[in-house]
C-alpha positions as CSV (number, residue, x, y, z in Angstrom):
1,M,9.3,-24.5,42.3
2,V,6.4,-22.8,40.5
3,M,3.7,-21.5,42.9
4,A,0.7,-23.7,43.1
5,A,-2.8,-22.4,44.1
6,R,-4.0,-23.3,47.5
7,P,-6.3,-26.4,47.5
8,A,-10.0,-25.7,48.1
9,T,-11.1,-26.0,51.7
10,R,-13.6,-28.7,50.9
11,A,-10.9,-30.8,49.4
12,A,-8.7,-30.6,52.5
13,S,-10.5,-33.6,54.2
14,A,-10.4,-35.8,51.1
15,K,-9.0,-39.3,51.4
16,I,-7.2,-39.1,48.1
17,P,-3.9,-37.3,47.5
18,Q,-4.1,-33.5,46.9
19,V,-1.5,-32.7,44.2
20,A,-0.3,-29.2,43.2
21,W,-0.9,-28.3,39.6
22,S,2.8,-28.0,39.0
23,E,3.3,-31.6,40.2
24,A,0.4,-33.2,38.3
25,R,0.8,-36.8,37.5
26,P,-1.2,-39.6,35.9
27,A,-3.5,-41.7,37.9
28,P,-6.5,-44.0,37.0
29,V,-8.8,-41.0,37.9
30,V,-7.7,-37.4,38.1
31,L,-10.1,-34.7,39.4
32,V,-9.0,-31.2,38.3
33,S,-11.1,-28.9,40.4
34,G,-11.4,-25.1,40.9
35,P,-12.0,-22.0,38.7
36,E,-8.4,-21.2,37.6
37,D,-8.5,-22.4,34.1
38,L,-4.8,-21.6,33.3
39,L,-3.5,-23.8,36.1
40,A,-6.0,-26.5,35.2
41,D,-4.9,-26.5,31.6
42,R,-1.3,-26.7,32.5
43,A,-1.9,-29.6,34.9
44,I,-3.8,-31.5,32.2
45,R,-1.1,-30.8,29.6
46,R,1.5,-32.0,32.0
47,I,-0.3,-35.3,32.5
48,R,-0.7,-35.7,28.7
49,E,3.0,-35.0,28.2
50,M,4.0,-37.6,30.8
51,L,1.8,-40.3,29.3
52,A,3.0,-39.6,25.8
53,A,6.6,-39.7,26.9
54,A,6.1,-43.1,28.5
55,D,4.3,-44.4,25.4
56,P,4.0,-42.4,22.1
57,S,1.1,-44.6,21.0
58,L,-1.1,-42.8,23.6
59,E,-4.7,-42.3,22.4
60,V,-6.2,-39.0,23.5
61,T,-9.9,-38.3,23.4
62,D,-12.2,-35.6,24.7
63,L,-15.6,-35.8,26.1
64,D,-18.1,-33.1,27.1
65,A,-19.8,-34.2,30.4
66,A,-22.8,-32.0,29.7
67,A,-23.6,-33.6,26.4
68,A,-22.5,-37.2,27.2
69,V,-24.9,-40.1,26.5
70,P,-24.9,-43.6,28.0
71,G,-22.0,-45.6,26.8
72,D,-19.7,-42.7,25.8
73,L,-17.2,-43.1,28.7
74,T,-17.2,-46.9,28.5
75,T,-16.4,-46.9,24.8
76,L,-13.6,-44.4,25.2
77,A,-12.0,-46.2,28.2
78,S,-12.2,-49.7,26.7
79,P,-8.8,-51.0,25.3
80,S,-8.4,-51.1,21.6
81,L,-7.2,-54.1,19.6
82,F,-3.6,-53.1,20.2
83,G,-4.0,-52.1,23.8
84,E,-2.6,-48.6,23.5
85,P,-2.8,-46.4,26.7
86,R,-5.8,-44.1,26.7
87,L,-6.2,-40.5,28.1
88,I,-9.8,-39.4,28.3
89,R,-10.1,-35.6,29.0
90,V,-13.6,-34.7,30.3
91,T,-14.7,-31.1,30.3
92,A,-17.8,-29.4,31.8
93,V,-18.2,-31.8,34.7
94,E,-19.8,-29.0,36.6
95,R,-22.7,-29.3,34.1
96,L,-22.6,-33.1,33.7
97,S,-25.6,-35.0,32.3
98,E,-27.4,-37.6,34.4
99,A,-26.2,-40.2,32.0
100,F,-22.6,-39.3,32.5
101,L,-23.0,-39.1,36.3
102,N,-24.4,-42.6,36.5
103,E,-21.9,-44.1,34.1
104,T,-18.9,-42.5,35.8
105,L,-20.0,-43.7,39.2
106,R,-20.1,-47.2,37.9
107,Y,-16.8,-46.7,36.2
108,L,-15.1,-45.7,39.5
109,E,-15.9,-49.2,40.9
110,A,-13.4,-50.7,38.4
111,P,-11.4,-48.3,36.2
112,D,-10.1,-49.8,33.0
113,D,-6.4,-50.8,33.0
114,G,-4.3,-48.5,30.8
115,A,-6.9,-45.6,31.0
116,T,-6.4,-42.3,32.6
117,L,-9.6,-40.4,33.2
118,V,-9.2,-36.6,33.8
119,L,-12.3,-34.8,35.0
120,R,-12.4,-31.0,34.8
121,H,-14.8,-29.5,37.3
122,S,-14.5,-25.7,37.5
123,G,-16.8,-25.2,40.5
124,G,-20.4,-25.1,41.7
125,V,-22.6,-27.7,43.4
126,R,-23.6,-29.7,40.4
127,G,-21.7,-33.0,40.3
128,K,-21.2,-33.1,44.0
129,K,-22.1,-36.7,44.2
130,L,-19.4,-37.6,41.8
131,L,-16.8,-35.4,43.4
132,D,-17.6,-36.8,46.8
133,A,-17.2,-40.3,45.5
134,I,-13.8,-39.5,44.0
135,R,-12.6,-37.7,47.1
136,G,-13.7,-40.6,49.2
137,G,-11.3,-42.9,47.3
138,A,-13.5,-44.5,44.6
139,G,-11.4,-45.2,41.6
140,G,-8.1,-44.7,43.4
141,G,-7.6,-41.2,42.1
142,I,-6.0,-37.9,42.9
143,E,-7.2,-34.3,43.0
144,I,-5.5,-31.2,41.6
145,A,-7.2,-28.2,43.1
146,C,-6.8,-25.1,41.0
147,A,-8.2,-22.3,43.2
148,E,-8.5,-18.8,41.9
149,V,-5.3,-16.9,42.3
150,K,-6.4,-13.6,43.8
151,R,-4.0,-12.5,46.5
152,D,-1.1,-10.2,45.4
153,A,1.4,-12.5,47.1
154,D,0.1,-15.5,45.2
155,R,0.2,-13.6,41.9
156,S,3.7,-12.5,42.6
157,A,4.8,-16.0,43.5
158,F,3.2,-17.3,40.3
159,A,5.1,-14.7,38.1
160,S,8.3,-15.3,40.0
161,G,8.0,-19.0,39.3
162,E,7.6,-18.4,35.6
163,F,10.9,-16.7,35.5
164,R,12.6,-19.2,37.8
165,A,11.4,-22.1,35.7
166,A,13.0,-20.4,32.6
167,G,16.3,-19.8,34.5
168,R,15.8,-16.0,34.5
169,R,15.9,-13.4,37.3
170,I,13.6,-10.5,37.7
171,S,14.1,-7.7,40.3
172,P,11.6,-7.3,43.1
173,G,10.6,-3.9,41.8
174,A,10.1,-5.2,38.3
175,L,8.0,-8.0,39.6
176,R,5.8,-5.6,41.5
177,V,5.3,-3.4,38.5
178,L,4.6,-6.4,36.3
179,V,2.0,-7.9,38.6
180,S,0.4,-4.4,39.1
181,A,0.1,-4.2,35.3
182,F,-1.8,-7.4,35.0
183,Q,-4.3,-7.6,37.9
184,G,-7.1,-9.4,35.9
185,D,-6.8,-12.7,34.0
186,L,-3.9,-14.9,35.2
187,A,-3.4,-16.0,31.7
188,E,-2.5,-12.5,30.7
189,L,0.1,-12.3,33.4
190,A,1.5,-15.6,32.3
191,S,1.7,-14.4,28.7
192,A,3.5,-11.2,29.8
193,C,6.0,-13.3,31.7
194,Q,6.7,-15.5,28.7
195,Q,7.0,-12.5,26.4
196,L,9.7,-11.0,28.6
197,I,11.5,-14.3,28.8
198,A,11.4,-14.7,25.0
199,D,12.2,-11.1,24.0
200,T,14.9,-10.1,26.5
201,T,18.2,-11.4,27.8
202,G,19.9,-11.1,31.2
203,D,18.2,-9.9,34.4
204,I,14.9,-8.1,34.1
205,G,14.5,-4.8,35.8
206,E,11.8,-2.2,36.2
207,R,12.8,-0.2,33.2
208,T,12.4,-3.2,30.9
209,V,8.9,-4.0,32.3
210,Q,7.8,-0.4,32.0
211,T,9.1,-0.3,28.4
212,Y,7.1,-3.3,27.4
213,Y,3.9,-2.7,29.3
214,A,3.6,1.1,29.8
215,G,0.3,0.9,28.0
216,R,-0.9,-1.8,30.4
217,M,0.2,-0.4,33.7
218,E,-2.7,-1.0,36.1
219,T,-5.0,2.0,36.1
220,D,-7.2,0.7,38.9
221,A,-7.3,3.0,41.9
222,F,-6.5,0.2,44.4
223,A,-3.2,-0.5,42.7
224,V,-2.1,3.1,43.4
225,A,-3.4,2.7,46.9
226,D,-1.5,-0.6,47.5
227,A,1.8,0.9,46.4
228,A,1.4,4.1,48.5
229,L,0.4,2.2,51.6
230,A,3.4,-0.1,51.3
231,G,5.7,3.0,51.2
232,R,6.7,2.5,47.6
233,T,6.6,6.2,46.6
234,G,8.1,5.9,43.2
235,E,6.0,3.0,42.1
236,A,2.8,4.7,43.5
237,L,3.5,7.9,41.5
238,V,4.3,5.9,38.3
239,L,1.0,4.0,38.7
240,L,-0.8,7.3,39.5
241,R,0.6,9.0,36.4
242,H,-0.3,6.1,34.1
243,A,-3.8,6.0,35.6
244,I,-4.4,9.7,35.0
245,D,-2.9,9.6,31.6
246,S,-5.3,6.7,30.8
247,G,-8.2,8.9,31.7
248,A,-8.8,7.8,35.4
249,D,-10.7,10.2,37.6
250,P,-8.8,11.4,40.7
251,V,-11.9,11.0,42.8
252,P,-12.1,7.2,42.9
253,I,-8.3,7.1,43.5
254,V,-8.8,9.2,46.7
255,A,-11.8,7.1,47.6
256,A,-9.7,3.9,47.3
257,L,-7.1,5.4,49.6
258,A,-9.7,6.5,52.1
259,A,-11.4,3.1,52.2
260,K,-8.1,1.3,52.8
261,L,-7.0,3.8,55.5
262,R,-10.4,3.3,57.3
263,S,-9.9,-0.5,57.2
264,M,-6.4,-0.1,58.6
265,A,-7.6,2.1,61.4
266,K,-10.2,-0.6,62.4
267,V,-7.6,-3.4,62.7
268,L,-4.5,-1.5,63.8
269,D,-4.9,-2.3,67.5
270,A,-7.4,-5.1,67.1
271,R,-6.4,-8.5,68.6
272,G,-7.8,-11.9,67.8
273,A,-8.7,-14.1,64.9
274,P,-9.6,-12.5,61.6
275,A,-13.1,-14.0,61.7
276,K,-13.8,-12.5,65.1
277,I,-12.5,-9.0,64.1
278,A,-14.5,-9.3,60.8
279,S,-17.7,-10.0,62.7
280,E,-17.1,-7.0,65.0
281,F,-16.4,-4.5,62.2
282,G,-18.7,-5.8,59.5
283,M,-15.8,-6.9,57.3
284,A,-14.9,-10.2,55.6
285,P,-12.0,-12.2,57.1
286,W,-9.8,-11.7,54.0
287,Q,-10.4,-7.9,54.3
288,V,-9.1,-8.0,57.9
289,E,-6.0,-9.9,56.8
290,R,-5.4,-7.5,54.0
291,A,-5.9,-4.5,56.2
292,R,-3.4,-5.9,58.7
293,R,-0.8,-6.3,56.0
294,D,-1.4,-2.8,54.8
295,A,-1.0,-1.5,58.4
296,Q,2.4,-3.0,58.9
297,G,4.9,-0.3,59.6
298,W,2.3,2.3,60.4
299,Q,1.9,4.1,63.7
300,A,-1.5,5.3,65.0
301,A,-0.5,9.0,64.8
302,G,0.7,8.8,61.2
303,L,-2.4,6.9,60.3
304,G,-4.6,9.5,61.9
305,R,-2.8,12.3,60.0
306,A,-3.2,10.3,56.7
307,I,-6.9,10.0,57.2
308,V,-7.3,13.7,57.9
309,F,-5.2,14.6,54.9
310,T,-7.2,12.2,52.7
311,A,-10.4,13.8,53.7
312,E,-9.0,17.3,52.9
313,T,-7.8,16.0,49.5
314,D,-11.2,14.5,48.8
315,E,-12.7,18.0,49.1
316,R,-10.0,19.4,46.8
317,V,-10.5,16.9,44.0
318,K,-14.3,17.4,44.2
319,G,-14.0,21.1,43.4
320,G,-11.8,22.8,46.0
321,A,-8.6,22.8,44.1
322,R,-7.5,24.1,40.7
323,D,-5.0,21.3,40.1
324,T,-6.6,18.0,41.2
325,E,-3.8,15.9,39.8
326,Y,-1.2,17.7,42.0
327,A,-3.5,17.3,45.0
328,V,-3.6,13.6,44.5
329,E,0.2,13.4,44.0
330,R,0.7,15.2,47.3
331,L,-1.6,12.8,49.0
332,V,0.1,9.7,47.5
333,T,3.5,11.0,48.6
334,F,2.2,11.8,52.1
335,I,0.7,8.4,52.5
336,A,3.8,6.6,51.2
337,A,5.8,8.4,53.9
338,R,3.4,6.8,56.5
339,G,1.8,10.2,57.2
340,G,5.0,11.7,58.4
341,T,6.0,14.1,55.6
342,G,4.6,15.6,52.4
343,T,2.3,18.2,53.8
């Protein structure tokens, strides 16, 4: 099954069903919430396709909640002379007009038969009264929460789901390289997956991904750091070389490694809930969880040596070495070996 974003916390206590975007279905009222537009668009498209498959005479109309005036929703939802099913797709609910708010609250008391009202709210506090009403059960609706996909694990699961849905296989190494190459917009990652699916045959390996996206390999310092800390020496060096070839400065790469190593040192022996540890060390709970994942497989002695070697490399890349690129390569190799070799 294709990975679905985790529902927003505030929706967890809602009285209406919480449905994954990949399992979107029609209902009298469908609230599509959260900032991840790609997932929201896919959910809404799935609903449209299901309705059209059930009745090709489906009428589809769009309404801007920010510009709506009294009577807009009522007119669109009302049955026509021939009683075709209606799909009303409403955008910008996070900027809704007062007129749309009042009319929709009335509409929820008795939704029109044959109408499917899809409300897209991308986030923020505006429209909370409407969202609370829907989540409380008014209109007999469902909610599809499209939270932002930020964690590496979730992005990997999303990409893996793209290939699985197409009946294709991608190697773990190729998947890591692909996700590392597209750390920004989820839509870009989805497009990259679809291009590989369309342009290649058979199983997809690292060489194929590198051939297609060598120019898009992630140049961000933290991508190099993530691979090194996970012990993936080859991938870390590939990312480092692409970063440097793309004009990246070695200094921020070393700084990213240093920052992650310091966070790992704080949580390595810490016990308790992430929130408690975060409060103690001035970190966010998600930073604690990430540092704990990074620290898996590390020993205190190796981590200490890595921190010292990183500090020494920091001096080298800031003027103490003739070949700064080689200095960073040595550091990446040393860290990928968990601070045990490479000196």
